[in-house]
C-alpha positions in Angstrom: 25.1 12.6 -2.5 27.3 9.2 -2.1 29.2 9.1 1.2 32.2 7.0 1.3 34.5 5.7 4.1 37.7 8.1 4.3 39.8 4.9 4.8 38.6 2.2 2.6 36.3 4.1 0.0 33.8 1.7 0.6 30.1 3.3 0.1 28.7 3.9 3.5 25.1 2.8 4.3 22.4 5.3 4.8 21.7 4.2 8.3 25.0 5.6 9.7 23.8 9.3 8.4 22.3 11.1 11.4 22.0 15.0 11.9 24.6 15.3 14.4 27.2 12.9 13.6 28.9 13.2 10.4 30.0 9.8 9.0 33.5 9.1 7.6 34.2 5.5 8.5 32.4 2.4 7.6 33.7 -0.1 10.4 35.4 0.0 13.9 38.7 -1.2 11.8 38.5 1.9 9.6 37.6 4.2 12.7 40.6 2.8 14.6 42.8 3.6 11.4 41.3 7.0 10.7 41.8 7.9 14.5 45.4 7.1 14.4 45.9 9.2 11.4 44.0 12.1 12.7 45.5 15.2 14.4 44.9 16.8 16.9 43.7 13.6 18.9 41.7 14.2 22.1 38.8 12.9 24.2 36.4 15.2 22.2 37.6 13.6 18.7 37.8 10.0 20.3 34.0 10.3 21.1 33.1 11.4 18.0 35.0 8.9 16.1 33.1 6.0 18.6 29.8 7.7 17.7 30.6 7.4 14.0 30.4 3.6 14.4 27.7 3.4 17.3 30.1 2.8 19.9 30.6 5.0 23.4 34.4 5.1 23.5 37.4 4.4 21.5 38.4 1.8 23.9 35.1 -0.2 22.7 35.8 0.7 19.2 39.5 -0.6 19.4 38.3 -3.7 21.2 35.6 -4.4 18.6 38.1 -4.1 15.8 40.7 -6.3 17.3 38.6 -9.0 18.8 35.2 -9.3 16.9 35.0 -7.6 13.6 35.7 -10.1 10.6 35.3 -13.0 12.8 32.5 -15.7 12.9 31.5 -14.5 16.3 27.8 -13.8 16.9 28.0 -10.7 18.8 25.7 -7.6 19.0 26.2 -4.3 20.7 24.1 -3.3 23.2 21.0 -5.2 22.5 20.0 -6.7 25.8 18.8 -5.1 29.0 18.5 -6.4 32.5 16.7 -5.0 35.5 18.3 -4.5 39.1 17.4 -2.6 42.3 18.9 -0.1 44.5 16.0 2.0 45.9 14.0 1.9 42.4 14.3 -0.5 39.4 17.5 0.3 37.4 18.6 -0.8 34.0 21.6 -2.2 32.9 22.7 -2.8 29.4 25.8 -4.9 28.7 28.1 -3.7 25.8 28.1 -6.9 23.8 26.1 -9.9 23.6 27.7 -13.2 22.4 25.8 -16.3 21.2 28.1 -19.1 21.5 27.8 -22.1 19.1 25.9 -24.1 21.7 23.3 -21.2 21.9 24.3 -20.1 25.4 24.4 -16.4 25.7 27.7 -14.5 27.1 27.6 -10.7 28.1 30.8 -9.0 27.9 31.1 -5.6 29.6 34.3 -3.7 28.7 35.5 -1.5 31.3 38.6 1.1 31.0 37.9 2.6 34.6 36.3 0.6 37.4 35.1 3.1 39.8 33.2 2.6 43.1 29.6 3.2 41.2 30.4 0.9 38.5 31.6 -1.8 41.1 28.3 -1.0 43.1 26.2 -1.5 39.8 28.1 -4.8 38.7 27.5 -6.4 42.0 23.5 -5.3 42.3 23.3 -6.7 38.6 24.9 -10.0 39.5 22.7 -10.2 42.7 19.6 -9.7 40.7 20.3 -11.6 37.6 22.6 -14.6 39.0 22.1 -16.9 36.1 23.7 -14.3 33.6 27.1 -15.1 32.2 28.7 -11.8 32.4 32.4 -11.4 31.7 34.2 -8.3 32.5 37.1 -7.2 29.9 39.5 -4.3 31.6 41.4 -2.2 29.4 44.2 -2.7 31.7 43.5 -5.1 34.3 46.2 -4.4 36.9 44.9 -1.0 37.4 44.3 -0.7 41.3 40.6 0.0 42.3 41.3 3.3 43.7 44.4 5.2 44.6 46.7 3.6 47.4 44.6 0.2 47.1 46.4 -2.9 46.5 43.2 -4.5 45.0 43.6 -4.5 41.3 40.4 -4.6 39.0 41.2 -8.3 38.3 41.4 -9.2 41.8 38.1 -7.5 42.6 36.2 -9.3 39.9 37.6 -12.6 41.1 36.5 -11.9 44.4 32.9 -11.1 43.5 32.3 -14.0 40.9 33.2 -12.4 37.8 34.9 -14.1 35.0 37.2 -11.6 33.4 40.2 -11.1 30.8 42.7 -8.5 30.3 41.6 -6.7 26.9 41.0 -9.8 24.9 38.0 -11.6 23.9 37.4 -14.6 26.5 38.5 -18.0 24.9 35.1 -19.9 25.3 33.6 -17.1 23.2 35.2 -18.5 20.2 33.6 -21.7 20.6 
């Protein structure tokens, strides 16, 4: 049986076939298109569509489709892992690893929600790996870090030494 993408009709590679996820799309752009045409929408469908292209959320799929896919950017999804310590050694895997043309590595972390646990983790990762160039990409940087706070995601990131953008690829990652 040959599986084809439901959007562009390309033949799907066999690597997409898993026992738990039925593949229907071949790329992040096709996933976004197919999800926008699907009904009913919801969190469950969004997670399934994201898993079809190997991502954890539709927000990551949209970011990938709009900013990375089809460009000559050397970006790989969740390939590197770094350690940090709380009480025991923990691991952190950034969403994308981008190799710039000059050979330097930039690690992109896409955040829709920046809760207290995530803020603590990101500070510890930076503390234990100070030479890493970690960039935060916020779905909406003007969101407050908690209800009633005056601090936005972007302000928090700047205060803690993170470079960040509002739902777009950092400009210097194009170089």
